C-alpha positions in Angstrom: 116.5 -42.3 -131.8 119.1 -44.5 -129.8 118.1 -47.8 -129.8 114.6 -50.0 -131.0 112.1 -49.9 -128.1 110.8 -52.7 -126.6 107.4 -51.3 -128.0 109.2 -51.1 -131.7 110.3 -54.4 -131.2 107.0 -55.7 -130.0 105.8 -53.6 -133.4 107.5 -55.1 -135.8 106.6 -59.1 -134.6 102.7 -57.7 -135.6 104.2 -56.2 -139.0 105.8 -59.1 -139.6 102.8 -61.4 -138.9 100.5 -59.0 -140.9 103.6 -59.4 -144.2 102.7 -63.0 -143.7 99.5 -63.3 -144.6 99.6 -60.9 -147.2 101.0 -63.0 -149.3 98.6 -61.9 -153.1 100.6 -58.8 -153.5 104.0 -61.5 -154.0 104.0 -64.4 -156.4 102.0 -67.5 -154.5 105.3 -69.6 -154.3 107.4 -66.7 -152.8 108.2 -67.0 -149.5 110.8 -66.1 -146.7 112.1 -67.8 -143.6 110.7 -66.7 -140.7 113.1 -64.9 -138.2 113.4 -66.7 -135.2 113.9 -63.1 -132.9 114.0 -59.8 -133.4 116.4 -57.4 -131.5 117.8 -54.1 -132.0 120.9 -55.1 -133.4 118.8 -57.4 -135.8 119.8 -55.9 -139.7 117.1 -53.0 -141.3 116.7 -54.9 -144.2 115.8 -57.8 -142.3 113.0 -56.3 -140.9 112.1 -54.5 -144.4 112.3 -57.4 -146.7 109.7 -59.2 -145.0 107.2 -56.3 -145.0 104.8 -57.8 -148.2 102.5 -55.1 -148.3 102.6 -50.6 -148.1 102.1 -48.9 -145.1 98.3 -47.1 -144.8 98.0 -43.6 -145.6 99.9 -40.7 -147.4 102.6 -41.5 -149.4 106.0 -39.3 -148.4 109.8 -40.7 -148.8 111.9 -39.9 -145.8 116.0 -39.6 -145.5 117.6 -40.3 -148.1 117.9 -42.7 -151.1 120.5 -44.7 -149.2 119.2 -44.7 -146.1 115.0 -43.5 -145.7 111.9 -45.6 -146.1 108.5 -45.0 -148.0 105.5 -44.5 -147.0 101.7 -45.2 -148.7 104.0 -46.9 -151.7 101.5 -48.2 -154.5 102.9 -51.0 -157.0 104.0 -51.0 -160.6 101.3 -53.4 -162.2 103.0 -56.6 -163.5 102.5 -56.3 -166.9 101.3 -53.1 -168.5 100.8 -52.3 -172.7 104.5 -50.6 -172.6 106.2 -52.8 -169.8 107.5 -56.1 -167.7 108.2 -56.3 -164.1 111.0 -59.2 -163.7 112.2 -61.0 -161.2 108.7 -60.4 -159.3 109.7 -62.7 -156.9 111.2 -59.7 -154.6 108.4 -57.8 -154.2 110.7 -54.5 -155.8 107.9 -52.8 -157.8 106.4 -50.5 -155.5 107.6 -46.3 -155.4 106.1 -43.3 -155.3 103.1 -42.5 -157.6 105.3 -40.1 -159.5 107.7 -43.2 -160.1 104.7 -45.5 -161.2 103.8 -42.5 -163.8 107.3 -42.2 -165.0 108.2 -46.0 -165.7 104.3 -45.7 -167.5 105.5 -43.3 -169.8 108.9 -43.7 -170.2 107.8 -46.9 -171.6 105.7 -45.8 -174.2 107.7 -43.5 -175.4 110.4 -46.4 -176.1 108.0 -47.9 -177.8 106.9 -44.8 -180.5 110.5 -44.1 -180.6 112.4 -47.1 -181.1 112.1 -51.1 -182.6 111.6 -52.0 -179.1 107.8 -53.2 -177.5 108.7 -51.6 -174.4 110.5 -51.6 -171.1 111.7 -54.6 -168.7 112.0 -52.9 -165.6 114.0 -54.6 -162.4 113.8 -53.2 -158.7 111.8 -50.2 -157.4 111.6 -50.2 -154.0 110.3 -52.4 -151.6 107.2 -52.0 -150.3 108.1 -49.4 -147.2 110.8 -49.0 -148.9 114.0 -49.6 -146.7 117.6 -51.9 -147.1 117.6 -54.6 -149.2 118.9 -58.0 -148.3 120.8 -57.4 -151.3 121.7 -55.6 -154.2 121.3 -52.3 -154.2 122.4 -49.6 -151.3 120.1 -47.3 -153.2 116.0 -47.5 -153.7 115.2 -47.5 -150.7 112.3 -43.6 -150.8 110.9 -44.8 -154.3 112.0 -43.2 -156.8 114.0 -45.6 -157.8 114.2 -47.8 -161.0 116.6 -49.5 -162.4 115.7 -50.7 -166.6 117.3 -53.8 -168.7 118.8 -52.8 -171.7 117.1 -55.6 -173.6 114.9 -54.6 -175.2 110.8 -55.8 -173.9 109.3 -59.5 -176.6 105.9 -58.2 -178.4 104.8 -61.1 -176.2 103.7 -61.3 -172.5 106.7 -63.1 -170.7 105.5 -65.9 -168.0 105.9 -65.2 -164.3 108.3 -68.4 -164.2 110.5 -66.9 -166.5 110.8 -63.7 -165.9 112.3 -65.0 -162.7 115.0 -66.9 -164.5 115.6 -64.7 -167.8 119.1 -62.2 -167.6 119.1 -59.8 -169.6 122.2 -58.3 -171.8 125.0 -57.5 -171.3 126.1 -54.1 -173.5 130.0 -53.5 -172.1 132.7 -55.6 -173.4 134.3 -57.9 -171.5 137.8 -55.6 -171.0 135.3 -52.9 -169.9 136.2 -49.9 -171.9 133.9 -49.6 -174.0 130.6 -51.2 -175.7 130.1 -54.2 -177.0 127.5 -55.7 -180.5 124.6 -55.4 -178.2 124.4 -51.9 -177.6 122.1 -50.1 -180.6 120.7 -46.9 -181.6 118.0 -48.3 -180.0 119.8 -48.5 -176.3 121.2 -44.9 -177.0 117.2 -43.7 -177.6 115.7 -45.6 -174.4 118.5 -43.9 -172.6 118.3 -40.5 -174.0 114.9 -40.7 -174.0 114.8 -41.4 -170.0 117.4 -38.2 -169.4 115.1 -35.8 -171.3 112.3 -36.6 -169.4 111.8 -33.7 -166.8 111.2 -35.6 -164.1 114.9 -37.2 -163.5 117.5 -36.2 -161.9 120.2 -38.6 -162.3 121.1 -41.6 -165.2 123.6 -44.1 -163.5 125.5 -46.3 -166.2 128.4 -48.2 -166.5 131.8 -46.1 -167.6 132.0 -47.6 -170.7 127.9 -46.4 -171.7 129.1 -43.4 -170.8 131.5 -43.2 -173.3 129.7 -44.8 -176.1 127.0 -42.1 -175.4 129.5 -39.2 -175.4 130.3 -40.3 -179.2 127.5 -40.7 -180.7 125.2 -38.2 -179.5 124.1 -35.4 -182.1 122.1 -32.6 -181.6 121.1 -31.1 -178.3 123.4 -33.0 -176.1 122.7 -31.0 -172.4 120.8 -34.6 -171.4 124.4 -36.1 -171.3 124.5 -34.2 -168.0 122.2 -36.5 -166.3 124.0 -39.3 -167.4 126.6 -40.7 -164.8 129.3 -43.3 -164.6 129.1 -45.9 -161.5 130.5 -48.9 -160.9 128.4 -51.9 -162.9 125.1 -50.6 -164.5 126.2 -52.8 -167.9 122.6 -54.5 -167.7 120.8 -52.2 -167.2 120.3 -48.3 -166.5 119.7 -46.9 -162.6 116.9 -44.2 -162.4 116.5 -41.5 -160.5 113.9 -39.0 -159.4 114.1 -36.2 -157.7 112.6 -35.5 -154.2 109.1 -34.5 -154.7 108.9 -30.4 -154.5 108.2 -29.8 -151.0 108.3 -32.8 -149.0 110.7 -31.8 -146.2 111.1 -35.0 -144.9 113.0 -36.5 -148.0 116.6 -34.8 -148.1 118.0 -34.4 -152.0 120.7 -35.6 -153.4 123.4 -32.9 -154.5 123.1 -31.4 -158.1 124.9 -32.9 -161.0 127.6 -31.7 -161.7 127.6 -28.9 -164.4 128.6 -29.5 -168.5 128.9 -33.1 -170.2 130.9 -35.6 -167.9 133.1 -36.6 -171.5 136.4 -35.0 -170.8 139.0 -35.8 -167.7 136.7 -36.8 -165.6 134.7 -39.7 -167.1 139.0 -40.7 -168.4 139.4 -41.4 -164.7 137.3 -45.0 -165.0 139.5 -46.1 -167.6 142.3 -46.1 -165.4 144.5 -49.0 -164.3 143.8 -48.7 -160.6 140.0 -48.7 -161.3 139.7 -51.1 -163.2 141.9 -53.0 -162.1 142.2 -52.6 -158.6 144.7 -54.3 -156.1 143.3 -56.6 -153.8 143.3 -55.4 -149.9 146.2 -56.2 -147.5 144.6 -58.1 -145.2 140.3 -58.7 -145.5 139.1 -55.4 -143.4 136.7 -55.7 -140.2 133.0 -56.0 -140.9 130.4 -53.2 -140.2 128.3 -53.6 -137.4 124.6 -54.3 -138.9 122.9 -51.3 -140.3 119.6 -51.3 -137.6 116.3 -49.1 -137.3 118.1 -47.3 -134.9 120.7 -45.6 -137.6 117.6 -45.0 -139.9 116.1 -41.9 -140.3 113.1 -41.7 -136.8 110.1 -41.6 -138.9 111.2 -45.1 -140.4 110.4 -47.1 -137.0 106.1 -46.0 -137.7 106.6 -46.7 -141.0 108.1 -50.2 -140.5 105.4 -50.8 -137.6 102.2 -49.3 -139.6 99.0 -51.0 -140.1 
């Protein structure tokens, strides 16, 4: 797909118009300003970020976690017995059915294994996946979810409060270890996620990985799935693998064998990583990431009923 055709552009307008009439899937006070025009150079995030309901038809993950889209998604209910969705105004609580089932299953397990009443759920995917207006490079194919490292209260949080309450950073100010907000329950929550058979990776701050390496007892095989990554100091990013036999979904490479607690972890605490030098001159901004640069089937997902 070399360019967005006139037919595709017209379809995008139709999709956005349909989205504007479907405000019931978002909090009623949410509104994005309309685009003045749509061309072949319109960034894909501007288009996918404005569609507010899933496409019709069977579910399918198309492309890669950081370049793809999602057909036939389902929404995680905003409030459940053991979970509550945070920042609902972003409209990022959609995913594959297996992701929704995982969140429900993990939250029940956490409520059973810890003192937490359940989980606060951050971003999943947009209704049709794709790139977001801000915050993530991945989360595009309905198989990623951010889980806050702040325990869910026993009472239901109001929708207004869910837009402003902050999570809890569990990493110290010097970025070298965890702080006083890290508890045995926090460790257990991450373990509960990593030991789920559907989970392929759990991304956490390197300081959190260090604490896990130091504190995990018994069977430590699950540490292989817990990978250090920049940021992720107040939430863990959980990623499920591509559904078996679904050729449209491009899998990630297998995780590196071993616990990941040795020299490969030490790298993250070197001065060059903790205190990177600024670039000598500003880098040239990249060209817009358009629908033409995505898997071809994503234009059809964007334009679908």
